[in-house]
N, C-alpha and C positions, 0 to 999 in steps of 0.2 A: 433737731432739738428747736430749729427757726422754725420748722413747719410746725410743731407744737405747739411753739408758743402763738405763731398767729392764729393757730386754730382755736385756743383757749381764750384769745381774746376777742375774735370773733364770736365766741359762744357768749360771752359776759357782755359785749356790747350790741347784740341781738335783742330780740323780745324772747326769751328765753321762756319755753313751756316744758314743765317736768313731768307732765300727764304721758301716759303710754298712746302712742298716736294710733289712727284707726288700721294701721297696717300694721300691728304687731305680731311677733311669730306666732302667740299664741290664737290671734286670730285666724291665721292663716292657716294653722291647722285644721281649722274646722272647716275651711270655704273648699267645696269641692274643686274650684278651679287651682286651688295650691299645686294637686297631684298633675295637673296637666303641664304644668311646665317641667321642663326635664332638668332640674337644678342637680350640678356636680355635687355628689357625696358632701364636700367639706363646705357648700353655701346652702345645704336644706334650712330652710328659717330657722325649726326647732333647733338648729346647732350656730346659728349664728349670734352675732353679737348686737346687731340693731337690723331691721329689718321694715320695709316699706311697702306697703299696698295702693295702689290707684287704679280706677278702672273710669270707662267713658262709652257711652252710646253714641256713635256717629253716623250720621245719615247719608252716609256715601259708602261706595263698594270698598271691600277690603283689600283690593289690587290698587285703587288709588291712594288709600290711606298707606300704606305701604310704600308704595312710589315716592311718596312725599317724606316719609321717614329715612328713607335711604338716602335722600339727599343731605349728608351729614353737614355737608359744610355750609349751609344755607342755614342751619338751625340758629346761629345767633343772630340772623335776622328778624325772627319771629317770636324765639326763646329766649328768656333772660338769662337761665340758667347755664347757657353754654357762651364759650367764648373762645376765639380762635383754632375752631374745628379747623384740622388740617389731615385728611388720607393722606398715609406714607407713599402709597403709589401716584405717583404725579399726573401717571395717564389715567387713571380713574375719576369719575365723576358722582360715583355714588357708592355705598357701601355694596361688599359683596360677601360669598361666604369665607373670603379668607382677608378680609381688610385687617388692618392696623391704622387706627388714627390716633392723633394727640387732640387734646384739648383741655380747655380749663374750666372747671365747675366746682361749685362749694369753695371759692377760693384757692382749689390747689390744681397743679397741672397733673394730666395723667395720661398714659399710652395705653389706649382700650385693643383687645382682640376681638374681632367677632368669632363665637363658639358656636353658634348654632344660627341656621339660615335655612329657613323654609318657605318659600315666597308664599306670600301671602295669608301664612299663618303662624310664623313664629322666627322670632329674630333673639339672640342674645348675645352681651357682649362680657368680657371680665376685664378690668382694671385693677390693678396690683402696686403697692408701694409696699416697703418694709413696716410702714406705721397702720396701714389698712388696706384691705383688699375686697373687691366688690364684684356681683355678677347680677346683672341688669337685663331681666327677661321680658320679653314682649308678647304678647298673645292678641290674633286677629279672629275672633270668633263671628262667623255670620250670624245676623241677626234679620228680623222681619223688613226693617226699612235701611238696610245698611251693616255695619259692624260694631261688637262691641269690643273696644281694645282693653286691655288690661297690660299692666305694667308693674311688675315687682322688683325689687332690688333688695338683695340681702348681703350683709357685710361680714370680716371678719377682721379682729386684729383692734389695739388700744384706741384708735381714734375712732372706731365704730361705737366702741363702751361709750366714750364721752360724747357723740354724736346723739347717740341713744337717751344718754343722762341728761345732758344740759341742752339740745336743741332737737326735739323729736321729732318737731311739726316743720322744721325749716323744708328738709327734703320732701315731706311728703306735698306741702304745697308750692314747692318747684315742679313736682312731678305732676300735681295737677294742673299747672299753670302750661306745661308741656302737652297734657291732653286737651286741655281748652282750647288752646291756639292752633295743634294740630287738627281738632273736630274744624275750626272755623277756617283754616284753608282748606281742607277735603270738602266739607259741604258748599264753601263759596266756590268750588272749581266744578263740583259735579251739580249744582244747581240746587242743592240740598236735599235731591233725592237720591237711594242709591237705585243702581241699574242690574 
């Protein structure tokens, strides 16, 4: 109940937008890339309570962008939407196909489990609580000058409904920041040109 109260308070204290975000489930169904994600049946965007889509072009090789993203414990250094990221395996220094990590995002603590891991191509993790469950997928698509990175997230549960109703743009904005900072880091490391 405390979690629900905190979430509702955050909803009404932030600048709430009530229009459908760019990454709505309806738009997802018309995008060809939606089918490229290996959605578990329960998280298909047409069955979700809330869905968000973001993408960006990065002038750096997918392998470099992938490597930066896997360094999950460094996310809080450059992405405002992540706090206290800790890999459960104390020997690990990056995400792997079997990683479990804890973190705080959107004001809530989560334990996330990597569900898909295809180097330089696709990554996904699932985060579950009683009141909200989410599946966050990443696609890395080769492009002429580097790669296109797509990140989609699908939610189920009552907090997903509240989020979609009261603050639909907040997560979209945070994911866009995540992508823009990822782009900045990858392009700086690669000199702004894909190899």
